[in-house]
N, CA, C and O atoms as a Maestro MAE file, in Angstrom:
{
 s_m_m2io_version
 :::
 2.0.0
}

f_m_ct {
 s_m_title
 :::
 protein
 m_atom[344] {
  # First column is atom index #
  i_m_mmod_type
  r_m_x_coord
  r_m_y_coord
  r_m_z_coord
  i_m_residue_number
  s_m_chain_name
  s_m_pdb_residue_name
  s_m_pdb_atom_name
  i_m_atomic_number
  :::
  1 25 -256.449 324.890 9.701 1 A "MET " " N  " 7
  2 3 -255.853 326.109 9.224 1 A "MET " " CA " 6
  3 2 -254.402 326.186 9.701 1 A "MET " " C  " 6
  4 15 -254.098 325.881 10.854 1 A "MET " " O  " 8
  5 25 -253.512 326.600 8.790 2 A "LYS " " N  " 7
  6 3 -252.100 326.703 9.122 2 A "LYS " " CA " 6
  7 2 -251.856 327.925 9.997 2 A "LYS " " C  " 6
  8 15 -252.505 328.959 9.836 2 A "LYS " " O  " 8
  9 25 -250.923 327.794 10.914 3 A "PRO " " N  " 7
  10 3 -250.598 328.975 11.715 3 A "PRO " " CA " 6
  11 2 -249.904 330.023 10.848 3 A "PRO " " C  " 6
  12 15 -249.134 329.689 9.947 3 A "PRO " " O  " 8
  13 25 -250.179 331.262 11.124 4 A "ARG " " N  " 7
  14 3 -249.604 332.358 10.358 4 A "ARG " " CA " 6
  15 2 -248.153 332.599 10.750 4 A "ARG " " C  " 6
  16 15 -247.805 332.606 11.930 4 A "ARG " " O  " 8
  17 25 -247.317 332.797 9.743 5 A "ARG " " N  " 7
  18 3 -245.900 333.077 10.007 5 A "ARG " " CA " 6
  19 2 -245.730 334.541 10.358 5 A "ARG " " C  " 6
  20 15 -246.374 335.416 9.780 5 A "ARG " " O  " 8
  21 25 -244.870 334.786 11.297 6 A "ARG " " N  " 7
  22 3 -244.539 336.165 11.626 6 A "ARG " " CA " 6
  23 2 -243.470 336.646 10.658 6 A "ARG " " C  " 6
  24 15 -242.548 335.899 10.330 6 A "ARG " " O  " 8
  25 25 -243.587 337.886 10.200 7 A "PRO " " N  " 7
  26 3 -242.541 338.394 9.291 7 A "PRO " " CA " 6
  27 2 -241.204 338.457 10.009 7 A "PRO " " C  " 6
  28 15 -241.121 338.770 11.196 7 A "PRO " " O  " 8
  29 25 -240.160 338.150 9.248 8 A "LEU " " N  " 7
  30 3 -238.815 338.193 9.805 8 A "LEU " " CA " 6
  31 2 -238.404 339.635 10.067 8 A "LEU " " C  " 6
  32 15 -238.669 340.529 9.264 8 A "LEU " " O  " 8
  33 25 -237.763 339.838 11.188 9 A "LYS " " N  " 7
  34 3 -237.265 341.168 11.495 9 A "LYS " " CA " 6
  35 2 -235.953 341.371 10.747 9 A "LYS " " C  " 6
  36 15 -235.082 340.500 10.737 9 A "LYS " " O  " 8
  37 25 -235.835 342.508 10.139 10 A "ARG " " N  " 7
  38 3 -234.594 342.816 9.431 10 A "ARG " " CA " 6
  39 2 -233.558 343.308 10.423 10 A "ARG " " C  " 6
  40 15 -233.823 344.158 11.273 10 A "ARG " " O  " 8
  41 25 -232.403 342.759 10.288 11 A "LYS " " N  " 7
  42 3 -231.302 343.181 11.138 11 A "LYS " " CA " 6
  43 2 -230.586 344.347 10.480 11 A "LYS " " C  " 6
  44 15 -230.537 344.441 9.254 11 A "LYS " " O  " 8
  45 25 -230.049 345.208 11.270 12 A "GLY " " N  " 7
  46 3 -229.238 346.309 10.760 12 A "GLY " " CA " 6
  47 2 -227.882 345.771 10.347 12 A "GLY " " C  " 6
  48 15 -227.578 344.599 10.568 12 A "GLY " " O  " 8
  49 25 -227.071 346.623 9.750 13 A "PRO " " N  " 7
  50 3 -225.739 346.152 9.342 13 A "PRO " " CA " 6
  51 2 -224.909 345.730 10.545 13 A "PRO " " C  " 6
  52 15 -224.941 346.352 11.607 13 A "PRO " " O  " 8
  53 25 -224.186 344.678 10.342 14 A "ASP " " N  " 7
  54 3 -223.321 344.157 11.396 14 A "ASP " " CA " 6
  55 2 -222.051 345.004 11.418 14 A "ASP " " C  " 6
  56 15 -221.277 345.001 10.461 14 A "ASP " " O  " 8
  57 25 -221.849 345.714 12.495 15 A "LYS " " N  " 7
  58 3 -220.700 346.623 12.584 15 A "LYS " " CA " 6
  59 2 -219.370 345.882 12.696 15 A "LYS " " C  " 6
  60 15 -218.311 346.491 12.548 15 A "LYS " " O  " 8
  61 25 -219.412 344.581 12.955 16 A "SER " " N  " 7
  62 3 -218.163 343.837 13.060 16 A "SER " " CA " 6
  63 2 -217.601 343.476 11.689 16 A "SER " " C  " 6
  64 15 -216.445 343.067 11.581 16 A "SER " " O  " 8
  65 25 -218.417 343.625 10.632 17 A "GLU " " N  " 7
  66 3 -217.954 343.326 9.276 17 A "GLU " " CA " 6
  67 2 -217.249 344.541 8.695 17 A "GLU " " C  " 6
  68 15 -217.599 345.672 9.034 17 A "GLU " " O  " 8
  69 25 -216.255 344.332 7.819 18 A "PRO " " N  " 7
  70 3 -215.581 345.465 7.175 18 A "PRO " " CA " 6
  71 2 -216.535 346.191 6.223 18 A "PRO " " C  " 6
  72 15 -217.542 345.627 5.797 18 A "PRO " " O  " 8
  73 25 -216.212 347.438 5.896 19 A "ASP " " N  " 7
  74 3 -217.060 348.252 5.032 19 A "ASP " " CA " 6
  75 2 -217.333 347.595 3.685 19 A "ASP " " C  " 6
  76 15 -218.456 347.650 3.186 19 A "ASP " " O  " 8
  77 25 -216.308 346.972 3.090 20 A "TRP " " N  " 7
  78 3 -216.496 346.399 1.752 20 A "TRP " " CA " 6
  79 2 -217.500 345.262 1.754 20 A "TRP " " C  " 6
  80 15 -218.082 344.961 0.711 20 A "TRP " " O  " 8
  81 25 -217.722 344.614 2.904 21 A "VAL " " N  " 7
  82 3 -218.726 343.550 2.983 21 A "VAL " " CA " 6
  83 2 -220.117 344.154 3.062 21 A "VAL " " C  " 6
  84 15 -221.071 343.614 2.502 21 A "VAL " " O  " 8
  85 25 -220.229 345.279 3.764 22 A "ARG " " N  " 7
  86 3 -221.539 345.908 3.956 22 A "ARG " " CA " 6
  87 2 -221.978 346.744 2.767 22 A "ARG " " C  " 6
  88 15 -223.159 347.073 2.661 22 A "ARG " " O  " 8
  89 25 -221.077 347.097 1.876 23 A "GLU " " N  " 7
  90 3 -221.439 347.922 0.728 23 A "GLU " " CA " 6
  91 2 -222.333 347.147 -0.232 23 A "GLU " " C  " 6
  92 15 -222.322 345.916 -0.257 23 A "GLU " " O  " 8
  93 25 -223.095 347.876 -1.007 24 A "SER " " N  " 7
  94 3 -224.017 347.272 -1.967 24 A "SER " " CA " 6
  95 2 -223.243 346.551 -3.072 24 A "SER " " C  " 6
  96 15 -222.299 347.098 -3.642 24 A "SER " " O  " 8
  97 25 -223.646 345.343 -3.359 25 A "VAL " " N  " 7
  98 3 -223.018 344.587 -4.439 25 A "VAL " " CA " 6
  99 2 -223.708 344.827 -5.764 25 A "VAL " " C  " 6
  100 15 -223.226 344.373 -6.802 25 A "VAL " " O  " 8
  101 25 -224.817 345.526 -5.749 26 A "SER " " N  " 7
  102 3 -225.560 345.730 -6.987 26 A "SER " " CA " 6
  103 2 -225.105 346.957 -7.763 26 A "SER " " C  " 6
  104 15 -225.625 347.216 -8.848 26 A "SER " " O  " 8
  105 25 -224.160 347.711 -7.244 27 A "SER " " N  " 7
  106 3 -223.704 348.888 -7.979 27 A "SER " " CA " 6
  107 2 -222.869 348.445 -9.181 27 A "SER " " C  " 6
  108 15 -222.031 347.551 -9.061 27 A "SER " " O  " 8
  109 25 -223.098 349.072 -10.345 28 A "PRO " " N  " 7
  110 3 -222.365 348.670 -11.553 28 A "PRO " " CA " 6
  111 2 -220.906 349.096 -11.481 28 A "PRO " " C  " 6
  112 15 -220.566 350.059 -10.794 28 A "PRO " " O  " 8
  113 25 -220.046 348.376 -12.192 29 A "PRO " " N  " 7
  114 3 -218.638 348.770 -12.201 29 A "PRO " " CA " 6
  115 2 -218.481 350.074 -12.971 29 A "PRO " " C  " 6
  116 15 -219.327 350.401 -13.803 29 A "PRO " " O  " 8
  117 25 -217.418 350.820 -12.709 30 A "PRO " " N  " 7
  118 3 -217.203 352.067 -13.455 30 A "PRO " " CA " 6
  119 2 -216.930 351.753 -14.921 30 A "PRO " " C  " 6
  120 15 -216.415 350.681 -15.239 30 A "PRO " " O  " 8
  121 25 -217.272 352.681 -15.818 31 A "PRO " " N  " 7
  122 3 -217.024 352.428 -17.250 31 A "PRO " " CA " 6
  123 2 -215.529 352.316 -17.530 31 A "PRO " " C  " 6
  124 15 -214.701 352.937 -16.863 31 A "PRO " " O  " 8
  125 25 -215.211 351.511 -18.530 32 A "MET " " N  " 7
  126 3 -213.807 351.325 -18.913 32 A "MET " " CA " 6
  127 2 -213.349 352.513 -19.747 32 A "MET " " C  " 6
  128 15 -214.123 353.089 -20.511 32 A "MET " " O  " 8
  129 25 -212.099 352.863 -19.591 33 A "SER " " N  " 7
  130 3 -211.530 353.943 -20.403 33 A "SER " " CA " 6
  131 2 -211.203 353.397 -21.790 33 A "SER " " C  " 6
  132 15 -211.170 352.186 -22.008 33 A "SER " " O  " 8
  133 25 -210.965 354.310 -22.714 34 A "ALA " " N  " 7
  134 3 -210.598 353.901 -24.081 34 A "ALA " " CA " 6
  135 2 -209.302 353.101 -24.066 34 A "ALA " " C  " 6
  136 15 -209.154 352.145 -24.827 34 A "ALA " " O  " 8
  137 25 -208.364 353.484 -23.207 35 A "ALA " " N  " 7
  138 3 -207.092 352.756 -23.124 35 A "ALA " " CA " 6
  139 2 -207.323 351.335 -22.602 35 A "ALA " " C  " 6
  140 15 -206.694 350.388 -23.075 35 A "ALA " " O  " 8
  141 25 -208.227 351.187 -21.624 36 A "ASP " " N  " 7
  142 3 -208.548 349.856 -21.112 36 A "ASP " " CA " 6
  143 2 -209.185 348.994 -22.192 36 A "ASP " " C  " 6
  144 15 -208.876 347.808 -22.310 36 A "ASP " " O  " 8
  145 25 -210.074 349.590 -22.980 37 A "LEU " " N  " 7
  146 3 -210.728 348.840 -24.053 37 A "LEU " " CA " 6
  147 2 -209.728 348.444 -25.139 37 A "LEU " " C  " 6
  148 15 -209.802 347.338 -25.675 37 A "LEU " " O  " 8
  149 25 -208.802 349.330 -25.465 38 A "GLU " " N  " 7
  150 3 -207.782 348.988 -26.462 38 A "GLU " " CA " 6
  151 2 -206.897 347.851 -25.959 38 A "GLU " " C  " 6
  152 15 -206.497 346.982 -26.733 38 A "GLU " " O  " 8
  153 25 -206.594 347.857 -24.666 39 A "GLU " " N  " 7
  154 3 -205.810 346.763 -24.077 39 A "GLU " " CA " 6
  155 2 -206.596 345.452 -24.143 39 A "GLU " " C  " 6
  156 15 -206.023 344.386 -24.369 39 A "GLU " " O  " 8
  157 25 -207.896 345.543 -23.947 40 A "LEU " " N  " 7
  158 3 -208.756 344.368 -24.054 40 A "LEU " " CA " 6
  159 2 -208.749 343.823 -25.489 40 A "LEU " " C  " 6
  160 15 -208.686 342.612 -25.702 40 A "LEU " " O  " 8
  161 25 -208.813 344.720 -26.451 41 A "VAL " " N  " 7
  162 3 -208.757 344.310 -27.863 41 A "VAL " " CA " 6
  163 2 -207.416 343.647 -28.170 41 A "VAL " " C  " 6
  164 15 -207.363 342.603 -28.820 41 A "VAL " " O  " 8
  165 25 -206.339 344.263 -27.695 42 A "ARG " " N  " 7
  166 3 -205.000 343.693 -27.947 42 A "ARG " " CA " 6
  167 2 -204.875 342.307 -27.319 42 A "ARG " " C  " 6
  168 15 -204.332 341.389 -27.934 42 A "ARG " " O  " 8
  169 25 -205.371 342.160 -26.111 43 A "GLY " " N  " 7
  170 3 -205.336 340.853 -25.449 43 A "GLY " " CA " 6
  171 2 -206.163 339.823 -26.202 43 A "GLY " " C  " 6
  172 15 -205.764 338.665 -26.333 43 A "GLY " " O  " 8
  173 25 -207.327 340.259 -26.700 44 A "GLY " " N  " 7
  174 3 -208.161 339.356 -27.495 44 A "GLY " " CA " 6
  175 2 -207.470 338.942 -28.769 44 A "GLY " " C  " 6
  176 15 -207.510 337.775 -29.159 44 A "GLY " " O  " 8
  177 25 -206.832 339.908 -29.423 45 A "TRP " " N  " 7
  178 3 -206.124 339.603 -30.662 45 A "TRP " " CA " 6
  179 2 -204.958 338.655 -30.392 45 A "TRP " " C  " 6
  180 15 -204.745 337.706 -31.146 45 A "TRP " " O  " 8
  181 25 -204.200 338.907 -29.318 46 A "LEU " " N  " 7
  182 3 -203.074 338.021 -29.001 46 A "LEU " " CA " 6
  183 2 -203.555 336.603 -28.702 46 A "LEU " " C  " 6
  184 15 -202.851 335.632 -28.979 46 A "LEU " " O  " 8
  185 25 -204.743 336.492 -28.143 47 A "GLY " " N  " 7
  186 3 -205.273 335.176 -27.804 47 A "GLY " " CA " 6
  187 2 -205.801 334.393 -28.993 47 A "GLY " " C  " 6
  188 15 -205.832 333.163 -28.962 47 A "GLY " " O  " 8
  189 25 -206.225 335.106 -30.061 48 A "ILE " " N  " 7
  190 3 -206.834 334.389 -31.183 48 A "ILE " " CA " 6
  191 2 -206.019 334.440 -32.469 48 A "ILE " " C  " 6
  192 15 -206.426 333.858 -33.474 48 A "ILE " " O  " 8
  193 25 -204.882 335.121 -32.459 49 A "ARG " " N  " 7
  194 3 -204.158 335.334 -33.716 49 A "ARG " " CA " 6
  195 2 -203.667 334.050 -34.372 49 A "ARG " " C  " 6
  196 15 -203.413 334.050 -35.577 49 A "ARG " " O  " 8
  197 25 -203.525 332.967 -33.634 50 A "ASP " " N  " 7
  198 3 -203.068 331.708 -34.224 50 A "ASP " " CA " 6
  199 2 -204.206 330.734 -34.516 50 A "ASP " " C  " 6
  200 15 -203.957 329.579 -34.864 50 A "ASP " " O  " 8
  201 25 -205.454 331.189 -34.377 51 A "THR " " N  " 7
  202 3 -206.586 330.289 -34.596 51 A "THR " " CA " 6
  203 2 -207.012 330.288 -36.064 51 A "THR " " C  " 6
  204 15 -206.726 331.219 -36.817 51 A "THR " " O  " 8
  205 25 -207.688 329.238 -36.436 52 A "ALA " " N  " 7
  206 3 -208.193 329.130 -37.811 52 A "ALA " " CA " 6
  207 2 -209.241 330.200 -38.090 52 A "ALA " " C  " 6
  208 15 -209.314 330.720 -39.204 52 A "ALA " " O  " 8
  209 25 -210.051 330.532 -37.090 53 A "ALA " " N  " 7
  210 3 -211.098 331.545 -37.285 53 A "ALA " " CA " 6
  211 2 -210.482 332.908 -37.598 53 A "ALA " " C  " 6
  212 15 -210.957 333.615 -38.487 53 A "ALA " " O  " 8
  213 25 -209.422 333.278 -36.867 54 A "TRP " " N  " 7
  214 3 -208.761 334.563 -37.125 54 A "TRP " " CA " 6
  215 2 -208.124 334.561 -38.510 54 A "TRP " " C  " 6
  216 15 -208.249 335.533 -39.254 54 A "TRP " " O  " 8
  217 25 -207.450 333.485 -38.851 55 A "LYS " " N  " 7
  218 3 -206.800 333.403 -40.158 55 A "LYS " " CA " 6
  219 2 -207.821 333.484 -41.287 55 A "LYS " " C  " 6
  220 15 -207.552 334.077 -42.332 55 A "LYS " " O  " 8
  221 25 -208.995 332.886 -41.076 56 A "ASP " " N  " 7
  222 3 -210.063 332.953 -42.064 56 A "ASP " " CA " 6
  223 2 -210.596 334.382 -42.184 56 A "ASP " " C  " 6
  224 15 -210.864 334.859 -43.287 56 A "ASP " " O  " 8
  225 25 -210.749 335.059 -41.047 57 A "LEU " " N  " 7
  226 3 -211.217 336.441 -41.053 57 A "LEU " " CA " 6
  227 2 -210.222 337.339 -41.787 57 A "LEU " " C  " 6
  228 15 -210.628 338.203 -42.565 57 A "LEU " " O  " 8
  229 25 -208.938 337.146 -41.551 58 A "VAL " " N  " 7
  230 3 -207.897 337.928 -42.237 58 A "VAL " " CA " 6
  231 2 -207.894 337.615 -43.726 58 A "VAL " " C  " 6
  232 15 -207.738 338.517 -44.548 58 A "VAL " " O  " 8
  233 25 -208.064 336.348 -44.079 59 A "ARG " " N  " 7
  234 3 -208.090 335.960 -45.489 59 A "ARG " " CA " 6
  235 2 -209.269 336.611 -46.203 59 A "ARG " " C  " 6
  236 15 -209.139 337.055 -47.344 59 A "ARG " " O  " 8
  237 25 -210.418 336.669 -45.533 60 A "ARG " " N  " 7
  238 3 -211.614 337.232 -46.164 60 A "ARG " " CA " 6
  239 2 -211.590 338.757 -46.245 60 A "ARG " " C  " 6
  240 15 -211.975 339.332 -47.263 60 A "ARG " " O  " 8
  241 25 -211.139 339.414 -45.171 61 A "TYR " " N  " 7
  242 3 -211.288 340.870 -45.076 61 A "TYR " " CA " 6
  243 2 -209.980 341.647 -45.009 61 A "TYR " " C  " 6
  244 15 -209.999 342.873 -45.112 61 A "TYR " " O  " 8
  245 25 -208.866 340.985 -44.843 62 A "GLY " " N  " 7
  246 3 -207.594 341.683 -44.675 62 A "GLY " " CA " 6
  247 2 -207.344 341.948 -43.193 62 A "GLY " " C  " 6
  248 15 -208.269 341.978 -42.382 62 A "GLY " " O  " 8
  249 25 -206.082 342.136 -42.869 63 A "ARG " " N  " 7
  250 3 -205.686 342.280 -41.458 63 A "ARG " " CA " 6
  251 2 -206.299 343.509 -40.788 63 A "ARG " " C  " 6
  252 15 -206.797 343.417 -39.666 63 A "ARG " " O  " 8
  253 25 -206.267 344.652 -41.464 64 A "THR " " N  " 7
  254 3 -206.789 345.893 -40.876 64 A "THR " " CA " 6
  255 2 -208.287 345.784 -40.602 64 A "THR " " C  " 6
  256 15 -208.754 346.145 -39.522 64 A "THR " " O  " 8
  257 25 -209.026 345.293 -41.568 65 A "GLU " " N  " 7
  258 3 -210.474 345.151 -41.402 65 A "GLU " " CA " 6
  259 2 -210.805 344.086 -40.359 65 A "GLU " " C  " 6
  260 15 -211.772 344.236 -39.612 65 A "GLU " " O  " 8
  261 25 -210.025 343.028 -40.299 66 A "ALA " " N  " 7
  262 3 -210.253 341.980 -39.295 66 A "ALA " " CA " 6
  263 2 -210.054 342.534 -37.889 66 A "ALA " " C  " 6
  264 15 -210.819 342.207 -36.981 66 A "ALA " " O  " 8
  265 25 -209.028 343.374 -37.700 67 A "LYS " " N  " 7
  266 3 -208.815 343.994 -36.388 67 A "LYS " " CA " 6
  267 2 -209.965 344.943 -36.047 67 A "LYS " " C  " 6
  268 15 -210.381 345.027 -34.891 67 A "LYS " " O  " 8
  269 25 -210.479 345.658 -37.054 68 A "ARG " " N  " 7
  270 3 -211.617 346.554 -36.825 68 A "ARG " " CA " 6
  271 2 -212.849 345.761 -36.414 68 A "ARG " " C  " 6
  272 15 -213.589 346.176 -35.522 68 A "ARG " " O  " 8
  273 25 -213.067 344.628 -37.058 69 A "ILE " " N  " 7
  274 3 -214.202 343.764 -36.705 69 A "ILE " " CA " 6
  275 2 -214.059 343.256 -35.273 69 A "ILE " " C  " 6
  276 15 -215.027 343.239 -34.513 69 A "ILE " " O  " 8
  277 25 -212.859 342.848 -34.916 70 A "LEU " " N  " 7
  278 3 -212.606 342.387 -33.544 70 A "LEU " " CA " 6
  279 2 -212.862 343.510 -32.551 70 A "LEU " " C  " 6
  280 15 -213.503 343.293 -31.523 70 A "LEU " " O  " 8
  281 25 -212.367 344.711 -32.846 71 A "ARG " " N  " 7
  282 3 -212.562 345.858 -31.964 71 A "ARG " " CA " 6
  283 2 -214.055 346.143 -31.773 71 A "ARG " " C  " 6
  284 15 -214.509 346.352 -30.648 71 A "ARG " " O  " 8
  285 25 -214.805 346.153 -32.851 72 A "LEU " " N  " 7
  286 3 -216.239 346.424 -32.752 72 A "LEU " " CA " 6
  287 2 -216.960 345.322 -31.984 72 A "LEU " " C  " 6
  288 15 -217.904 345.598 -31.244 72 A "LEU " " O  " 8
  289 25 -216.526 344.083 -32.154 73 A "ALA " " N  " 7
  290 3 -217.149 342.978 -31.416 73 A "ALA " " CA " 6
  291 2 -216.899 343.124 -29.923 73 A "ALA " " C  " 6
  292 15 -217.799 342.877 -29.120 73 A "ALA " " O  " 8
  293 25 -215.700 343.520 -29.544 74 A "ILE " " N  " 7
  294 3 -215.395 343.692 -28.119 74 A "ILE " " CA " 6
  295 2 -216.057 344.947 -27.581 74 A "ILE " " C  " 6
  296 15 -216.634 344.919 -26.494 74 A "ILE " " O  " 8
  297 25 -215.988 346.043 -28.315 75 A "TYR " " N  " 7
  298 3 -216.629 347.278 -27.860 75 A "TYR " " CA " 6
  299 2 -218.139 347.107 -27.774 75 A "TYR " " C  " 6
  300 15 -218.786 347.683 -26.898 75 A "TYR " " O  " 8
  301 25 -218.695 346.321 -28.677 76 A "GLY " " N  " 7
  302 3 -220.143 346.104 -28.668 76 A "GLY " " CA " 6
  303 2 -220.620 345.549 -27.340 76 A "GLY " " C  " 6
  304 15 -221.731 345.852 -26.905 76 A "GLY " " O  " 8
  305 25 -219.799 344.743 -26.691 77 A "GLY " " N  " 7
  306 3 -220.152 344.212 -25.394 77 A "GLY " " CA " 6
  307 2 -220.139 345.254 -24.297 77 A "GLY " " C  " 6
  308 15 -220.656 345.022 -23.205 77 A "GLY " " O  " 8
  309 25 -219.539 346.419 -24.590 78 A "HIS " " N  " 7
  310 3 -219.462 347.485 -23.603 78 A "HIS " " CA " 6
  311 2 -220.286 348.690 -24.022 78 A "HIS " " C  " 6
  312 15 -220.208 349.746 -23.393 78 A "HIS " " O  " 8
  313 25 -221.065 348.544 -25.066 79 A "GLY " " N  " 7
  314 3 -221.922 349.635 -25.508 79 A "GLY " " CA " 6
  315 2 -221.186 350.768 -26.207 79 A "GLY " " C  " 6
  316 15 -221.718 351.872 -26.321 79 A "GLY " " O  " 8
  317 25 -219.967 350.511 -26.679 80 A "ILE " " N  " 7
  318 3 -219.180 351.520 -27.364 80 A "ILE " " CA " 6
  319 2 -218.955 351.021 -28.791 80 A "ILE " " C  " 6
  320 15 -218.643 349.850 -29.005 80 A "ILE " " O  " 8
  321 25 -219.114 351.904 -29.749 81 A "GLN " " N  " 7
  322 3 -218.981 351.490 -31.137 81 A "GLN " " CA " 6
  323 2 -217.597 351.707 -31.704 81 A "GLN " " C  " 6
  324 15 -217.376 351.443 -32.885 81 A "GLN " " O  " 8
  325 25 -216.670 352.172 -30.912 82 A "GLY " " N  " 7
  326 3 -215.312 352.362 -31.404 82 A "GLY " " CA " 6
  327 2 -215.150 353.659 -32.162 82 A "GLY " " C  " 6
  328 15 -216.062 354.484 -32.194 82 A "GLY " " O  " 8
  329 25 -214.018 353.839 -32.759 83 A "ASP " " N  " 7
  330 3 -213.704 355.057 -33.500 83 A "ASP " " CA " 6
  331 2 -214.473 355.057 -34.817 83 A "ASP " " C  " 6
  332 15 -214.427 354.083 -35.568 83 A "ASP " " O  " 8
  333 25 -215.182 356.157 -35.097 84 A "LYS " " N  " 7
  334 3 -215.979 356.251 -36.312 84 A "LYS " " CA " 6
  335 2 -215.129 356.281 -37.571 84 A "LYS " " C  " 6
  336 15 -215.630 356.017 -38.664 84 A "LYS " " O  " 8
  337 25 -213.839 356.602 -37.429 85 A "ASN " " N  " 7
  338 3 -212.947 356.677 -38.594 85 A "ASN " " CA " 6
  339 2 -212.435 355.312 -39.006 85 A "ASN " " C  " 6
  340 15 -211.797 355.191 -40.051 85 A "ASN " " O  " 8
  341 25 -212.692 354.292 -38.226 86 A "ASN " " N  " 7
  342 3 -212.187 352.942 -38.569 86 A "ASN " " CA " 6
  343 2 -213.160 352.237 -39.444 86 A "ASN " " C  " 6
  344 15 -212.921 351.096 -39.840 86 A "ASN " " O  " 8
  :::
 }
 m_bond[343] {
  # First column is bond index #
  i_m_from
  i_m_to
  i_m_order
  :::
  1 1 2 1
  2 2 3 1
  3 3 4 2
  4 3 5 1
  5 5 6 1
  6 6 7 1
  7 7 8 2
  8 7 9 1
  9 9 10 1
  10 10 11 1
  11 11 12 2
  12 11 13 1
  13 13 14 1
  14 14 15 1
  15 15 16 2
  16 15 17 1
  17 17 18 1
  18 18 19 1
  19 19 20 2
  20 19 21 1
  21 21 22 1
  22 22 23 1
  23 23 24 2
  24 23 25 1
  25 25 26 1
  26 26 27 1
  27 27 28 2
  28 27 29 1
  29 29 30 1
  30 30 31 1
  31 31 32 2
  32 31 33 1
  33 33 34 1
  34 34 35 1
  35 35 36 2
  36 35 37 1
  37 37 38 1
  38 38 39 1
  39 39 40 2
  40 39 41 1
  41 41 42 1
  42 42 43 1
  43 43 44 2
  44 43 45 1
  45 45 46 1
  46 46 47 1
  47 47 48 2
  48 47 49 1
  49 49 50 1
  50 50 51 1
  51 51 52 2
  52 51 53 1
  53 53 54 1
  54 54 55 1
  55 55 56 2
  56 55 57 1
  57 57 58 1
  58 58 59 1
  59 59 60 2
  60 59 61 1
  61 61 62 1
  62 62 63 1
  63 63 64 2
  64 63 65 1
  65 65 66 1
  66 66 67 1
  67 67 68 2
  68 67 69 1
  69 69 70 1
  70 70 71 1
  71 71 72 2
  72 71 73 1
  73 73 74 1
  74 74 75 1
  75 75 76 2
  76 75 77 1
  77 77 78 1
  78 78 79 1
  79 79 80 2
  80 79 81 1
  81 81 82 1
  82 82 83 1
  83 83 84 2
  84 83 85 1
  85 85 86 1
  86 86 87 1
  87 87 88 2
  88 87 89 1
  89 89 90 1
  90 90 91 1
  91 91 92 2
  92 91 93 1
  93 93 94 1
  94 94 95 1
  95 95 96 2
  96 95 97 1
  97 97 98 1
  98 98 99 1
  99 99 100 2
  100 99 101 1
  101 101 102 1
  102 102 103 1
  103 103 104 2
  104 103 105 1
  105 105 106 1
  106 106 107 1
  107 107 108 2
  108 107 109 1
  109 109 110 1
  110 110 111 1
  111 111 112 2
  112 111 113 1
  113 113 114 1
  114 114 115 1
  115 115 116 2
  116 115 117 1
  117 117 118 1
  118 118 119 1
  119 119 120 2
  120 119 121 1
  121 121 122 1
  122 122 123 1
  123 123 124 2
  124 123 125 1
  125 125 126 1
  126 126 127 1
  127 127 128 2
  128 127 129 1
  129 129 130 1
  130 130 131 1
  131 131 132 2
  132 131 133 1
  133 133 134 1
  134 134 135 1
  135 135 136 2
  136 135 137 1
  137 137 138 1
  138 138 139 1
  139 139 140 2
  140 139 141 1
  141 141 142 1
  142 142 143 1
  143 143 144 2
  144 143 145 1
  145 145 146 1
  146 146 147 1
  147 147 148 2
  148 147 149 1
  149 149 150 1
  150 150 151 1
  151 151 152 2
  152 151 153 1
  153 153 154 1
  154 154 155 1
  155 155 156 2
  156 155 157 1
  157 157 158 1
  158 158 159 1
  159 159 160 2
  160 159 161 1
  161 161 162 1
  162 162 163 1
  163 163 164 2
  164 163 165 1
  165 165 166 1
  166 166 167 1
  167 167 168 2
  168 167 169 1
  169 169 170 1
  170 170 171 1
  171 171 172 2
  172 171 173 1
  173 173 174 1
  174 174 175 1
  175 175 176 2
  176 175 177 1
  177 177 178 1
  178 178 179 1
  179 179 180 2
  180 179 181 1
  181 181 182 1
  182 182 183 1
  183 183 184 2
  184 183 185 1
  185 185 186 1
  186 186 187 1
  187 187 188 2
  188 187 189 1
  189 189 190 1
  190 190 191 1
  191 191 192 2
  192 191 193 1
  193 193 194 1
  194 194 195 1
  195 195 196 2
  196 195 197 1
  197 197 198 1
  198 198 199 1
  199 199 200 2
  200 199 201 1
  201 201 202 1
  202 202 203 1
  203 203 204 2
  204 203 205 1
  205 205 206 1
  206 206 207 1
  207 207 208 2
  208 207 209 1
  209 209 210 1
  210 210 211 1
  211 211 212 2
  212 211 213 1
  213 213 214 1
  214 214 215 1
  215 215 216 2
  216 215 217 1
  217 217 218 1
  218 218 219 1
  219 219 220 2
  220 219 221 1
  221 221 222 1
  222 222 223 1
  223 223 224 2
  224 223 225 1
  225 225 226 1
  226 226 227 1
  227 227 228 2
  228 227 229 1
  229 229 230 1
  230 230 231 1
  231 231 232 2
  232 231 233 1
  233 233 234 1
  234 234 235 1
  235 235 236 2
  236 235 237 1
  237 237 238 1
  238 238 239 1
  239 239 240 2
  240 239 241 1
  241 241 242 1
  242 242 243 1
  243 243 244 2
  244 243 245 1
  245 245 246 1
  246 246 247 1
  247 247 248 2
  248 247 249 1
  249 249 250 1
  250 250 251 1
  251 251 252 2
  252 251 253 1
  253 253 254 1
  254 254 255 1
  255 255 256 2
  256 255 257 1
  257 257 258 1
  258 258 259 1
  259 259 260 2
  260 259 261 1
  261 261 262 1
  262 262 263 1
  263 263 264 2
  264 263 265 1
  265 265 266 1
  266 266 267 1
  267 267 268 2
  268 267 269 1
  269 269 270 1
  270 270 271 1
  271 271 272 2
  272 271 273 1
  273 273 274 1
  274 274 275 1
  275 275 276 2
  276 275 277 1
  277 277 278 1
  278 278 279 1
  279 279 280 2
  280 279 281 1
  281 281 282 1
  282 282 283 1
  283 283 284 2
  284 283 285 1
  285 285 286 1
  286 286 287 1
  287 287 288 2
  288 287 289 1
  289 289 290 1
  290 290 291 1
  291 291 292 2
  292 291 293 1
  293 293 294 1
  294 294 295 1
  295 295 296 2
  296 295 297 1
  297 297 298 1
  298 298 299 1
  299 299 300 2
  300 299 301 1
  301 301 302 1
  302 302 303 1
  303 303 304 2
  304 303 305 1
  305 305 306 1
  306 306 307 1
  307 307 308 2
  308 307 309 1
  309 309 310 1
  310 310 311 1
  311 311 312 2
  312 311 313 1
  313 313 314 1
  314 314 315 1
  315 315 316 2
  316 315 317 1
  317 317 318 1
  318 318 319 1
  319 319 320 2
  320 319 321 1
  321 321 322 1
  322 322 323 1
  323 323 324 2
  324 323 325 1
  325 325 326 1
  326 326 327 1
  327 327 328 2
  328 327 329 1
  329 329 330 1
  330 330 331 1
  331 331 332 2
  332 331 333 1
  333 333 334 1
  334 334 335 1
  335 335 336 2
  336 335 337 1
  337 337 338 1
  338 338 339 1
  339 339 340 2
  340 339 341 1
  341 341 342 1
  342 342 343 1
  343 343 344 2
  :::
 }
}
């Protein structure tokens, strides 16, 4: 028969560590503001505007609709559907 393992004792927080190390890492980040999301869309557009995929999207749907599709794709990752008027 194998010897039984003793449960490990949990140590309390190490006071020598800074607060940011001891804080919970599982807390979700704060939600992004609309301005932050628009900046994300603009950055995404600037990054893909010279690609064949973007040019194809613009050719198929037009520039305004292509930007709306991009916005919805980026917002979709954040659980926001964008402006209903677009």
